[in-house]
C-alpha positions in Angstrom: 23.8 19.0 18.2 25.9 15.9 17.3 27.4 15.9 20.8 23.9 16.0 22.3 22.8 13.1 20.2 25.8 11.1 21.3 25.1 11.8 24.9 21.5 10.8 24.5 22.6 7.5 22.9 25.0 6.8 25.8 22.2 7.5 28.3 19.8 5.3 26.5 22.3 2.4 26.2 23.1 2.7 29.9 19.4 2.6 30.7 18.9 -0.5 28.6 21.9 -2.2 30.2 20.6 -1.3 33.7 17.2 -2.8 32.9 18.7 -6.0 31.5 21.0 -6.3 34.5 18.1 -5.9 37.0 16.1 -8.5 35.1 19.0 -11.0 35.1 19.9 -10.6 38.7 16.3 -10.2 40.0 17.1 -6.8 41.6 15.1 -3.7 41.2 11.9 -4.8 42.8 9.1 -7.0 41.5 8.7 -5.1 38.3 12.4 -5.8 37.2 11.7 -8.9 35.3 8.6 -7.5 33.6 10.5 -4.3 32.7 13.3 -6.4 31.2 10.9 -8.5 29.1 9.2 -5.3 27.8 12.6 -3.7 27.0 13.7 -6.9 25.2 10.4 -6.9 23.2 10.8 -3.2 22.3 14.4 -3.8 21.2 13.4 -6.6 18.9 10.7 -4.4 17.4 13.3 -1.7 16.8 15.6 -4.1 15.1 12.8 -5.5 12.9 11.7 -1.9 12.0 15.3 -0.9 11.1 15.7 -4.0 9.0 12.2 -3.8 7.3 12.6 -0.2 6.3 16.3 -0.4 5.3 17.3 0.0 1.7 18.0 -3.7 1.5 14.5 -4.9 2.3 12.4 -1.7 1.6 11.0 -3.1 -1.7 9.7 -6.2 0.0 8.2 -4.2 2.8 6.4 -1.8 0.5 5.1 -4.7 -1.6 3.9 -6.5 1.5 2.1 -3.4 2.8 0.4 -2.8 -0.5 -0.6 -6.5 -0.8 -2.0 -6.5 2.7 -4.0 -3.3 2.6 -5.4 -4.0 -0.9 -6.7 -7.3 0.5 -8.2 -5.5 3.5 -9.9 -3.0 1.2 -11.5 -5.7 -0.9 -12.6 -7.6 2.2 -14.3 -4.5 3.6 -16.0 -3.8 0.3 -17.3 -7.3 0.0 -18.7 -7.2 3.5 -20.5 -4.0 2.6 -21.8 -5.6 -0.6 -23.0 -8.6 1.4 -24.7 -6.4 3.9 -26.5 -4.5 1.0 -27.4 -7.8 -0.7 -25.3 -6.8 -3.8 -23.5 -10.2 -3.9 -24.5 -13.6 -2.6 -21.3 -14.8 -1.1 -17.8 -13.7 -0.2 -15.2 -14.4 -3.0 -11.7 -15.3 -1.8 -10.6 -15.4 -5.4 -11.5 -11.7 -5.9 -9.5 -10.8 -2.8 -6.5 -12.7 -4.0 -6.7 -10.9 -7.3 -6.9 -7.6 -5.6 -3.9 -8.5 -3.5 -1.9 -9.3 -6.6 -2.8 -6.0 -8.1 -1.6 -4.4 -4.8 1.8 -6.1 -5.5 2.0 -4.5 -9.0 1.0 -1.0 -7.6 3.5 -1.4 -4.7 6.4 -2.0 -7.1 5.5 0.9 -9.3 5.1 3.3 -6.4 8.3 2.1 -4.7 10.5 3.0 -7.7 8.4 6.1 -8.6 9.1 7.8 -5.2 12.8 6.9 -5.4 13.0 8.5 -8.9 11.1 11.6 -7.8 13.5 12.2 -4.8 16.5 11.5 -7.1 15.6 14.1 -9.7 13.7 16.5 -7.5 15.5 16.6 -4.2 14.5 18.9 -1.3 11.3 19.9 0.4 10.7 23.4 -0.8 7.2 24.4 -1.8 8.2 24.6 -5.4 9.7 21.1 -5.4 6.7 19.6 -3.5 4.3 21.3 -6.0 6.2 19.8 -8.9 6.1 16.3 -7.3 2.4 16.5 -6.8 1.7 17.5 -10.4 4.0 14.8 -11.8 2.5 12.3 -9.4 -1.1 13.1 -10.6 -0.2 13.4 -14.3 2.2 10.4 -14.7 2.1 8.0 -11.8 -1.7 8.0 -11.2 -2.6 7.0 -14.8 0.2 4.5 -14.8 -0.8 2.6 -11.7 -4.5 2.7 -12.5 -3.7 1.2 -15.9 -1.5 -1.4 -14.2 -4.3 -2.2 -11.8 -6.8 -3.0 -14.6 -4.2 -4.8 -16.7 -3.1 -7.0 -13.8 -6.7 -8.0 -12.9 -7.5 -8.5 -16.6 -4.7 -11.0 -16.9 -5.8 -12.8 -13.7 -9.4 -12.9 -15.0 -8.2 -14.2 -18.4 -9.5 -11.3 -20.4 -8.1 -10.4 -23.8 -6.5 -7.0 -24.6 -9.7 -5.6 -26.1 -11.8 -6.4 -23.0 -9.2 -4.9 -20.7 -9.0 -1.7 -22.9 -12.8 -1.4 -22.9 -12.9 -1.8 -19.1 -10.2 0.8 -18.7 -12.2 3.3 -20.8 -15.4 2.6 -18.9 -14.1 2.6 -15.3 -10.6 4.1 -15.0 -11.9 7.7 -15.2 -13.9 7.2 -12.0 -10.7 6.2 -10.1 -8.7 9.1 -11.7 -11.4 11.6 -10.7 -11.3 10.3 -7.1 -7.5 10.7 -7.3 -7.8 14.4 -7.8 -10.1 14.8 -4.9 -8.0 12.8 -2.4 -4.3 12.8 -3.3 -3.1 16.4 -3.9 -3.5 17.3 -0.2 -2.4 13.8 1.0 0.7 14.0 -1.2 1.6 17.4 0.0 1.9 15.9 3.5 3.7 12.9 2.0 6.3 14.9 0.0 6.8 17.7 2.6 7.0 15.7 5.8 7.3 11.9 5.3 10.7 10.3 4.6 11.0 8.4 1.4 11.1 4.9 3.1 7.8 5.5 4.9 5.9 7.0 1.9 4.2 3.8 0.6 3.2 2.9 4.2 1.7 6.3 4.5 0.0 6.0 1.1 -1.6 2.7 2.0 -2.9 3.8 5.4 -4.4 6.9 3.8 -5.8 5.0 0.8 -7.5 2.2 2.7 -10.8 3.9 2.1 -9.7 4.5 -1.5 -9.0 0.8 -1.9 -12.6 0.0 -0.9 -13.8 2.4 -3.6 -11.3 0.9 -6.1 -12.7 -2.6 -5.5 -16.2 -1.3 -5.8 -15.5 0.4 -9.1 -13.6 -2.6 -10.5 -16.3 -5.1 -9.7 -19.3 -2.9 -10.5 -21.5 -4.3 -13.3 -20.2 -3.3 -16.8 -22.5 -1.5 -19.2 -20.4 -2.3 -22.2 -22.0 -4.2 -25.1 -21.1 -7.8 -25.1 -18.7 -8.6 -28.0 -17.8 -12.0 -29.2 -14.1 -11.8 -28.2 -12.0 -14.9 -27.9 -12.2 -15.0 -24.1 -15.9 -14.4 -24.1 -16.3 -17.3 -26.5 -14.2 -19.5 -24.3 -16.4 -18.7 -21.3 -19.6 -19.4 -23.2 -18.1 -22.7 -24.5 -17.1 -23.7 -21.0 -20.6 -22.9 -19.6 -22.3 -24.8 -22.4 -20.1 -27.8 -21.8 
C-alpha cells in the first residue's frame, strides 16, 4: 500500500511538472496555458488548505469558520424577521454580537474535540456512543451557557439578567440539540477527521444558528426587575 502511494505521488508530480512545462514553453496546444493556470490555482488552494487545517493554524481556522457561519445564521434570521414584519430594520450590531459568540463557541468546541480524541481514541461503536453522550451532557450545556454569557456581556447585562435569560431560553436550544446532534455527531465522530469536525459542525448547524438567533432575540416574558443595568438603561433613556 505504501509503495502504491509513493508511485501515485510520483505520477502526480510528473503530471504537474508536464503541465507547467507546457504552459511555460507554449507547447501542448492552445489549452496548455489555461491548463497551467488552472493547475497553479489548484496547487495554491491545496497549499492554503494544508496550512489552514494544520495543527499550527487549526484554532484560527475553526474560530474563523464559527464566526462566519454564526454571522450568516443571524443575517438569514434577520432577513426572515424583516420579511415577516417582526423587526423594523436590520441590526448590524446584533450580527456582530452573534459573530463574537461564534468565536467563544468555536474555541470551546476546538479544545473539546481534541480532548475527546485524546481520552477516547478510536472509532468503534462503543467509543462513538460515549463521545455522543458526553458531547450532549457536557459540551452542549457548556457552549449554550457560553453563548448567553458572551451576549450578555456584549449587551451590558448584569449577572442576574443573564441567569434569568438562560433559565428562560436555554432549554429551547438544548431540546433542539437532542433532536439534531446525536445523529449528526455519529457521522462526525465515526467518519470525520478531528481537524474537519468544526467545519462539519458549522455547515450542519447553519439552520440551527438561525434558530439560535431567533431564540436569543425573541421577546422575553420575564418580569422586569430594577437591576443595575436596567436602571442605567432607564436613566439613559430619560436623559
